Structures are given as structure tokens and as C-alpha cells.
Residue frames relative to the residue before (quaternion, step in Angstrom):
aa qw qx qy qz dx dy dz
M 1.0000 0.0000 0.0000 0.0000 0.00 0.00 0.00
N 0.1458 -0.7696 0.6182 0.0655 3.51 -1.01 0.89
L 0.1336 -0.8178 0.5584 0.0407 3.57 -0.62 1.14
S 0.2517 0.7863 -0.5238 0.2097 3.58 1.17 0.46
G 0.7794 0.3112 -0.2467 0.4847 3.55 -0.94 0.91
K 0.6399 0.5059 -0.3318 0.4739 3.58 1.26 -0.14
R 0.1934 -0.7558 0.6181 0.0959 3.54 -0.98 0.95
V 0.0717 -0.8342 0.5456 -0.0366 3.56 -0.64 1.19
L 0.2508 -0.7370 0.6124 0.1376 3.55 -1.02 0.90
V 0.0455 -0.8056 0.5905 -0.0142 3.59 -0.75 1.08
T 0.1943 -0.7648 0.6025 0.1198 3.58 -0.71 1.05
G 0.7820 0.2685 -0.2156 0.5195 3.57 -1.16 0.51
A 0.3025 0.8252 -0.4342 0.1974 3.55 1.16 0.66
T 0.6151 0.5969 -0.3485 0.3793 3.60 1.20 -0.13
S 0.8030 0.1408 -0.1025 0.5700 3.60 1.20 0.02
G 0.8507 0.2706 -0.1416 0.4278 3.52 -1.41 0.15
I 0.8430 -0.1280 0.1202 0.5084 3.52 -1.06 -0.85
G 0.6227 0.5552 -0.3423 0.4323 3.58 1.00 -0.76
Q 0.6802 0.4756 -0.2841 0.4800 3.57 0.89 -0.93
A 0.6541 0.5163 -0.3140 0.4550 3.57 0.90 -0.93
T 0.6703 0.4954 -0.3003 0.4638 3.57 0.99 -0.82
A 0.6171 0.5468 -0.3445 0.4489 3.57 0.96 -0.83
L 0.6954 0.4705 -0.2705 0.4710 3.58 0.87 -0.96
K 0.6340 0.5277 -0.3247 0.4627 3.58 1.04 -0.79
L 0.6614 0.5129 -0.3091 0.4516 3.59 0.93 -0.87
V 0.6291 0.5187 -0.3281 0.4770 3.58 1.03 -0.79
E 0.6303 0.5469 -0.3135 0.4531 3.55 1.00 -0.89
M 0.7217 0.4264 -0.2313 0.4938 3.56 1.12 -0.72
G 0.6905 -0.5306 0.2591 0.4177 3.56 1.27 0.29
A 0.5310 0.6532 -0.4062 0.3555 3.61 1.23 -0.11
E 0.3789 -0.6441 0.6086 0.2668 3.51 -1.38 0.34
V 0.1127 -0.8393 0.5317 0.0152 3.58 -0.52 1.17
W 0.1619 -0.7297 0.6584 0.0887 3.52 -1.06 0.92
A 0.1392 -0.8438 0.5182 0.0049 3.52 -0.30 1.35
L 0.1471 -0.7935 0.5876 0.0592 3.57 -0.84 1.03
G 0.2231 0.7568 -0.5946 0.1550 3.55 -1.09 0.76
R 0.4884 -0.6678 0.4774 0.2960 3.55 -1.30 0.04
N 0.6451 0.5259 -0.3152 0.4560 3.58 1.22 -0.43
G 0.3455 -0.7904 0.4734 0.1783 3.54 -0.24 1.31
E 0.6414 0.5368 -0.3233 0.4426 3.56 1.01 -0.81
K 0.6909 0.4638 -0.2761 0.4810 3.57 0.93 -0.90
L 0.6056 0.5404 -0.3548 0.4641 3.58 1.11 -0.61
A 0.6389 0.5209 -0.3184 0.4681 3.56 1.02 -0.81
E 0.6302 0.5322 -0.3255 0.4623 3.58 1.04 -0.78
L 0.6343 0.5308 -0.3261 0.4578 3.56 1.02 -0.82
E 0.6632 0.5030 -0.3104 0.4591 3.56 0.91 -0.89
Q 0.6376 0.5310 -0.3218 0.4560 3.57 1.04 -0.77
R 0.6612 0.4938 -0.3019 0.4773 3.57 1.07 -0.72
G 0.5241 -0.6510 0.3908 0.3859 3.55 1.26 -0.43
L 0.0973 -0.8074 0.5816 0.0187 3.55 -0.87 1.00
G 0.5922 -0.6241 0.3533 0.3673 3.55 1.14 0.61
G 0.7270 -0.3818 0.2335 0.5208 3.56 1.16 0.57
G 0.5676 0.5946 -0.3795 0.4246 3.57 1.29 -0.08
K 0.4213 -0.6929 0.5280 0.2522 3.54 -1.33 -0.24
A 0.3295 -0.6847 0.6057 0.2361 3.54 -1.32 0.40
L 0.0632 -0.8340 0.5473 -0.0292 3.57 -0.59 1.16
A 0.3576 -0.7124 0.5637 0.2164 3.55 -0.93 0.94
F 0.2080 0.7707 -0.5765 0.1742 3.57 -0.70 1.09
D 0.3042 -0.7427 0.5741 0.1620 3.55 -0.94 0.97
M 0.3727 -0.7705 0.4768 0.2000 3.58 -0.46 1.22
L 0.6486 0.5118 -0.3283 0.4578 3.61 1.22 -0.24
E 0.5546 0.5726 -0.4020 0.4505 3.59 1.28 0.02
F 0.1181 -0.8636 0.4868 0.0577 3.55 0.56 1.20
D 0.6414 0.5441 -0.3301 0.4284 3.59 1.03 -0.72
A 0.6698 0.5070 -0.2955 0.4549 3.59 1.21 -0.41
Y 0.4471 0.7386 -0.4339 0.2574 3.59 1.22 -0.26
R 0.6920 0.5073 -0.3119 0.4081 3.58 0.72 -1.03
E 0.6706 0.4844 -0.2959 0.4776 3.56 0.93 -0.90
F 0.6458 0.5328 -0.3153 0.4468 3.56 0.97 -0.87
V 0.6746 0.4914 -0.2877 0.4698 3.56 0.87 -0.97
G 0.6204 0.5687 -0.3391 0.4203 3.57 1.04 -0.75
G 0.7041 0.4594 -0.2612 0.4743 3.56 1.16 -0.55
L 0.5675 0.6025 -0.3776 0.4152 3.58 1.28 0.01
P 0.4622 -0.6254 0.5287 0.3400 3.59 -1.17 0.43
K 0.6447 -0.4918 0.3867 0.4393 3.60 -1.23 0.09
M 0.2591 -0.7781 0.5617 0.1092 3.54 -1.04 0.88
D 0.3649 -0.7016 0.5654 0.2344 3.53 -1.27 0.51
A 0.8031 0.0192 0.0030 0.5955 3.57 1.21 -0.42
I 0.1438 -0.7576 0.6310 0.0849 3.53 -1.32 0.50
L 0.1017 -0.7457 0.6532 0.0825 3.53 -1.04 0.85
H 0.2035 -0.7624 0.6064 0.0980 3.55 -0.73 1.13
S 0.0642 0.8451 -0.5217 0.0977 3.56 0.00 1.32
A 0.5215 0.6517 -0.4193 0.3570 3.60 1.17 -0.44
G 0.2384 0.7805 -0.5491 0.1804 3.58 -0.82 0.95
V 0.1724 -0.7664 0.6101 0.1034 3.54 -1.29 0.41
V 0.0777 -0.7604 0.6403 0.0755 3.54 -1.28 0.45
E 0.0025 -0.7885 0.6146 -0.0201 3.56 -1.01 0.85
N 0.4741 -0.6529 0.5087 0.3004 3.53 -1.11 0.69
S 0.1590 0.7955 -0.5641 0.1542 3.57 -0.72 1.07
P 0.1073 -0.8065 0.5805 0.0328 3.61 0.27 1.25
L 0.6974 -0.5076 0.3049 0.4038 3.55 -1.15 0.55
K 0.6764 0.5063 -0.3203 0.4285 3.60 0.89 -0.81
Y 0.7289 0.3465 -0.2298 0.5439 3.59 1.28 -0.26
F 0.3061 0.7930 -0.4836 0.2090 3.55 1.28 0.27
S 0.0428 0.7752 -0.6298 0.0242 3.55 -1.07 0.81
M 0.5298 -0.6377 0.4600 0.3179 3.56 -1.05 0.79
E 0.5908 0.5839 -0.3679 0.4178 3.58 1.08 -0.68
K 0.6924 0.4575 -0.2706 0.4880 3.57 0.88 -0.99
Y 0.6350 0.5396 -0.3253 0.4469 3.59 0.95 -0.87
N 0.6871 0.4907 -0.2863 0.4529 3.57 0.83 -1.00
R 0.6348 0.5323 -0.3328 0.4504 3.59 1.03 -0.75
I 0.6730 0.4913 -0.2972 0.4662 3.59 0.94 -0.88
V 0.6811 0.4817 -0.2884 0.4699 3.58 0.87 -0.93
A 0.6272 0.5442 -0.3398 0.4415 3.58 1.01 -0.77
T 0.7044 0.4636 -0.2608 0.4700 3.56 0.94 -0.91
N 0.7810 0.4016 -0.1876 0.4400 3.57 0.73 -1.09
Q 0.7972 0.3043 -0.1271 0.5057 3.56 1.06 -0.74
S 0.7353 0.4319 -0.2525 0.4573 3.57 0.67 -1.10
A 0.6564 0.5440 -0.3223 0.4114 3.59 0.88 -0.93
P 0.7046 0.4437 -0.3057 0.4618 3.66 0.72 -0.85
L 0.6272 0.5252 -0.3450 0.4601 3.59 1.07 -0.65
L 0.6830 0.4816 -0.2951 0.4631 3.58 0.87 -0.94
L 0.6498 0.5160 -0.3311 0.4492 3.59 0.92 -0.84
T 0.6383 0.5116 -0.3266 0.4735 3.58 0.98 -0.80
A 0.6450 0.5299 -0.3196 0.4483 3.58 0.94 -0.89
E 0.6817 0.4834 -0.2925 0.4648 3.58 0.91 -0.90
L 0.6338 0.5258 -0.3283 0.4627 3.58 1.02 -0.74
V 0.6597 0.4918 -0.3018 0.4815 3.58 1.01 -0.81
R 0.6536 0.5225 -0.3164 0.4469 3.60 0.91 -0.92
A 0.7318 0.4083 -0.2253 0.4970 3.56 1.03 -0.80
A 0.4040 -0.7346 0.4508 0.3066 3.58 1.33 0.15
K 0.3502 0.7644 -0.4644 0.2781 3.56 0.96 0.94
I 0.6452 0.4495 -0.3408 0.5152 3.60 1.26 0.18
N 0.4046 -0.7459 0.4812 0.2201 3.55 -0.63 1.13
Q 0.5987 -0.5300 0.4512 0.3962 3.55 -1.23 0.49
G 0.7671 0.2801 -0.2487 0.5208 3.54 -0.91 0.97
G 0.4307 0.7309 -0.4303 0.3084 3.55 1.32 0.15
S 0.2779 -0.7539 0.5775 0.1444 3.53 -1.35 0.26
V 0.1310 -0.7613 0.6326 0.0553 3.55 -0.96 0.98
V 0.0489 -0.8071 0.5883 -0.0080 3.58 -0.77 1.05
F 0.1780 -0.7654 0.6128 0.0830 3.55 -0.84 1.06
L 0.2993 -0.7290 0.5844 0.1936 3.56 -0.95 0.87
A 0.0823 -0.8052 0.5873 -0.0050 3.56 -0.31 1.31
S 0.3505 -0.7113 0.5571 0.2465 3.61 -1.00 -0.76
I 0.5233 -0.5917 0.4826 0.3783 3.57 -1.19 0.37
T 0.5902 0.5551 -0.3675 0.4566 3.59 1.24 -0.41
G 0.7763 0.2517 -0.2247 0.5325 3.54 -0.57 1.16
T 0.7354 0.3736 -0.2253 0.5185 3.57 1.07 -0.68
S 0.8156 0.1394 -0.0621 0.5582 3.58 1.06 -0.73
I 0.8008 0.1411 -0.0618 0.5788 3.59 1.08 -0.67
G 0.3336 -0.6967 0.5847 0.2480 3.53 -1.36 0.12
M 0.0746 -0.7685 0.6326 0.0607 3.54 -1.27 0.37
K 0.5186 -0.6760 0.4248 0.3059 3.57 -0.77 1.01
G 0.8419 0.3013 -0.1992 0.4009 3.52 -1.17 0.73
I 0.7566 0.3487 -0.2191 0.5079 3.60 1.17 -0.13
A 0.0523 0.8461 -0.5254 0.0738 3.56 0.89 0.99
A 0.6572 0.5179 -0.3214 0.4433 3.60 0.92 -0.87
Y 0.6472 0.5098 -0.3083 0.4755 3.57 0.97 -0.87
A 0.6588 0.5146 -0.3076 0.4545 3.58 0.88 -0.97
A 0.6607 0.5100 -0.3054 0.4583 3.57 0.94 -0.89
S 0.6775 0.5045 -0.2994 0.4437 3.57 0.90 -0.93
K 0.6851 0.4736 -0.2891 0.4720 3.59 1.00 -0.76
A 0.6268 0.5255 -0.3357 0.4673 3.58 1.03 -0.75
A 0.6168 0.5702 -0.3393 0.4236 3.58 1.05 -0.76
L 0.6050 0.5868 -0.3605 0.3997 3.58 1.06 -0.67
L 0.6139 0.5426 -0.3569 0.4487 3.59 1.08 -0.61
G 0.6589 0.4952 -0.3025 0.4787 3.56 1.00 -0.81
I 0.6330 0.5278 -0.3207 0.4668 3.55 1.00 -0.85
A 0.6626 0.5230 -0.3112 0.4366 3.57 0.89 -0.93
K 0.6477 0.5201 -0.3260 0.4514 3.61 0.96 -0.82
V 0.6698 0.4922 -0.2993 0.4686 3.58 0.96 -0.87
L 0.6935 0.4728 -0.2844 0.4634 3.57 0.84 -0.97
A 0.5762 0.5825 -0.3783 0.4307 3.59 1.11 -0.61
L 0.6784 0.4701 -0.2828 0.4887 3.57 1.01 -0.82
E 0.6672 0.5129 -0.3072 0.4444 3.57 0.93 -0.87
L 0.7702 0.3822 -0.1902 0.4739 3.57 0.96 -0.85
A 0.4226 0.7236 -0.4559 0.3001 3.60 1.26 -0.11
P 0.6381 0.5241 -0.3580 0.4360 3.67 0.90 -0.71
K 0.6812 0.4447 -0.2817 0.5087 3.60 1.20 -0.48
L 0.4133 -0.7246 0.4376 0.3356 3.58 1.39 0.03
I 0.4325 0.6413 -0.4931 0.3982 3.55 1.08 0.85
R 0.2529 -0.7882 0.5493 0.1145 3.56 -0.75 1.10
V 0.1190 -0.7847 0.6069 0.0421 3.57 -1.14 0.72
N 0.1113 0.8031 -0.5715 0.1265 3.58 -0.63 1.14
C 0.3288 -0.7256 0.5703 0.2005 3.55 -1.35 0.24
V 0.1670 -0.7131 0.6641 0.1500 3.51 -1.34 0.44
S 0.1025 -0.8074 0.5808 0.0187 3.57 -0.76 1.08
P 0.1230 -0.8073 0.5738 0.0617 3.59 -0.22 1.22
G 0.4339 -0.5760 0.5955 0.3541 3.48 -1.39 0.18
M 0.7713 -0.2638 0.2168 0.5371 3.57 -1.04 -0.68
V 0.1124 -0.7880 0.6051 0.0135 3.55 -1.01 0.92
N 0.4855 -0.6719 0.4782 0.2902 3.58 -1.03 0.78
T 0.2660 0.7474 -0.5547 0.2509 3.55 0.20 1.33
E 0.6861 -0.4426 0.3669 0.4458 3.55 -1.33 0.08
L 0.6009 0.5810 -0.3521 0.4212 3.56 1.08 -0.76
V 0.6912 0.4490 -0.2663 0.4997 3.57 0.97 -0.88
A 0.6382 0.5449 -0.3274 0.4343 3.58 0.96 -0.85
N 0.7572 0.3729 -0.1911 0.5011 3.57 1.05 -0.80
A 0.4030 0.7424 -0.4619 0.2703 3.59 1.28 0.04
T 0.2769 -0.7762 0.5494 0.1377 3.56 -0.88 0.98
Y 0.6009 0.6001 -0.3526 0.3931 3.59 1.24 -0.26
I 0.7700 0.2265 -0.1613 0.5742 3.61 1.25 -0.02
S 0.3979 -0.7268 0.5100 0.2311 3.59 -0.83 0.98
E 0.6582 -0.5026 0.3727 0.4186 3.58 -1.26 0.28
E 0.6357 0.5271 -0.3270 0.4595 3.58 1.03 -0.79
A 0.6704 0.4885 -0.2896 0.4775 3.53 0.95 -0.92
K 0.6169 0.5536 -0.3386 0.4454 3.56 1.11 -0.71
K 0.6604 0.5027 -0.3055 0.4667 3.58 0.95 -0.87
A 0.6481 0.5058 -0.3115 0.4765 3.56 1.03 -0.80
D 0.6449 0.5319 -0.3135 0.4505 3.55 1.04 -0.81
M 0.6045 0.5729 -0.3524 0.4268 3.57 1.03 -0.76
M 0.6546 0.5365 -0.3148 0.4296 3.56 1.01 -0.79
K 0.5983 0.5665 -0.3566 0.4404 3.59 1.25 -0.24
Y 0.5969 0.5492 -0.3609 0.4603 3.57 1.30 -0.16
P 0.3980 -0.7775 0.4303 0.2278 3.61 -0.24 1.27
L 0.7188 0.4493 -0.2600 0.4624 3.58 0.95 -0.82
G 0.8621 -0.0805 -0.0054 0.5002 3.56 0.24 1.31
G 0.3756 -0.7450 0.4849 0.2623 3.60 1.22 -0.07
R 0.6139 0.5149 -0.3471 0.4874 3.54 0.99 0.87
Y 0.5201 -0.5833 0.5053 0.3659 3.52 -1.36 0.11
A 0.5934 -0.5594 0.4346 0.3821 3.57 -1.24 0.38
E 0.3781 -0.6584 0.5886 0.2777 3.52 -1.28 0.40
P 0.6472 -0.5597 0.3425 0.3881 3.62 -1.04 0.68
H 0.6563 0.5274 -0.3291 0.4276 3.60 0.95 -0.81
E 0.6071 0.5600 -0.3608 0.4332 3.60 1.16 -0.48
V 0.6415 0.4690 -0.3124 0.5205 3.57 1.15 -0.57
A 0.6065 0.5784 -0.3416 0.4253 3.57 1.05 -0.82
G 0.6374 0.5464 -0.3262 0.4345 3.58 1.01 -0.79
V 0.6510 0.5003 -0.3109 0.4788 3.58 1.07 -0.74
V 0.6135 0.5300 -0.3397 0.4767 3.58 1.05 -0.75
A 0.6406 0.5316 -0.3224 0.4506 3.58 0.94 -0.91
F 0.6197 0.5431 -0.3337 0.4579 3.58 1.03 -0.78
L 0.6976 0.4725 -0.2753 0.4629 3.60 0.91 -0.91
I 0.6391 0.4953 -0.3200 0.4938 3.56 1.23 -0.44
S 0.6562 0.5481 -0.3032 0.4208 3.55 1.09 -0.71
D 0.6274 -0.5449 0.4098 0.3761 3.53 -1.34 0.21
Y 0.4934 0.6558 -0.4283 0.3781 3.60 1.26 -0.14
S 0.7350 0.3504 -0.2215 0.5367 3.61 1.20 -0.42
S 0.2153 0.8584 -0.4501 0.1197 3.58 1.26 0.47
F 0.7538 0.3288 -0.2193 0.5250 3.63 1.16 -0.36
M 0.5363 0.5898 -0.4145 0.4390 3.56 1.20 0.59
T 0.2237 0.7568 -0.5977 0.1414 3.56 -0.85 0.96
G 0.7897 0.2792 -0.2378 0.4918 3.55 -1.14 0.72
Q 0.5551 0.6356 -0.3684 0.3900 3.58 1.24 0.33
N 0.2475 -0.7399 0.6068 0.1523 3.52 -1.36 0.33
L 0.1467 -0.7927 0.5886 0.0609 3.57 -0.68 1.11
T 0.2515 -0.7844 0.5561 0.1104 3.56 -0.68 1.16
V 0.0703 -0.7836 0.6173 -0.0021 3.56 -0.89 1.02
D 0.3201 0.7903 -0.4466 0.2711 3.57 0.29 1.27
G 0.5127 -0.6821 0.4134 0.3177 3.60 1.17 0.41
G 0.7039 -0.4850 0.2566 0.4512 3.58 1.16 0.58
Y 0.3401 0.7817 -0.4739 0.2208 3.59 1.27 0.06
C 0.7717 0.4191 -0.2094 0.4301 3.58 0.74 -1.07
I 0.6218 0.5570 -0.3654 0.4118 3.62 1.17 -0.16
Q 0.5199 0.6565 -0.4101 0.3614 3.58 1.27 -0.07
């Protein structure tokens, strides 16, 4: 796949799947505009090269700043909504503060950013919007992360609605739902012990391991490319066969 000539906005670009995808897209010829909060990591991304794009510091929870921020962006050919958080929160420790923070980051932020980009006519005709969802909430459950599961499951519903709304503009909207991926988010997860993590890996038929970030990045690249030009409102699962058991 050659993505030359495509300008892509990537949120959550300073780590994990977002970073891997940003680098993969540049490798394939795209111009990437990378968003994140870690200034040091953003600087590193720019040093590695973004195909003529830029690394921009932006807090996805600053909702009042979205319109002005979007107004300063060039037109995009694609958007990957990768920014996300997960926290352990069993029912007996449930708090609205934690719930609202997770939903705001994982669900509200990508919806609002897409809305502002559309309102400002910042997505080119034939563009592609990709939401990073998860098999958790959409296909499976996991104890202690109800807010995360709800926020990720919501993205599938959002994508189906936006796919219909944006079809007249020939803008496609799809989701990628990974299983567990070897990212910092998983490495630092407090909701699963190392022993439980090793046991969980063995449940993945394709190699008894978690996915690597670049393996998810390749699927995102496909949805951004013209090879998926007649796909919209869909969800691609990347889980090494976990959910078919």
C-alpha cells in the first residue's frame, strides 16, 4: 500500500498503537499530524520524521478548545482516533469521577473532534475516519473495567451512525477492535497480574501471544488506504482468533 499524498491526523500518537500507526503511515508515504500531551515524545516523533506533518501538543479533554484548534489545521484525508485510557474500577469502587474521565477520553473526545472537523470542512471527500475500539465491550467482558468496555462499545454505534451521515460526502467511518496488544497501557495495567496476563496470552490461538502495535497499525493503514474504498460502518477485529472460540 502506498499512502503518498494522504494527510492523516492521529490522536494518542505518543505511545502504543497510536505511535506505531503514525510511524507506519509515514513509512508508507503519508503526511502525519500527530497529537499528544507529552511534549518530549512529540519532539521525538518530529525528529524521526512525520512526512512533512507536525507533532502538536493538545489535551483531548479541553473540549472548549476544539473549535479553535481544528480551525488551525489543514484539511485531512484521514483521522485515527487512538487516544484512550483504561482504569480498574470494580463496582464496589465505582465512582462517577473515574467513569466520566474514561468516557470523556475514549468516547466523547473522538466524537466531538470528528464533529468539529466535519463542521469546519476539514475532511476531504473520499476521506476515512477510524475509531480504535476493542474486543472488550464489543465481543467480550472483563471484570473491573465496565467504564472502558462501555466507552469502546459505544464507538461501534457511533461509527455506524456517522458512516450514514457522512456517506453523501464520500467519507468512510470504520472501527478497529484489537484484543490485547503489547503496549505501555497493557504493561502498566493494574487490573490484571503478570501471572494472569501470561495465562491470558495462551488463550490467543494465533501464537499464544498478544498482538504487537504494528500489527494493528497495518489494519488501520488498510482502512485509510484506497483498498478499503467501499467499506464503511464496519468493525475489523484484530485478536489472533480469540473471539472465534
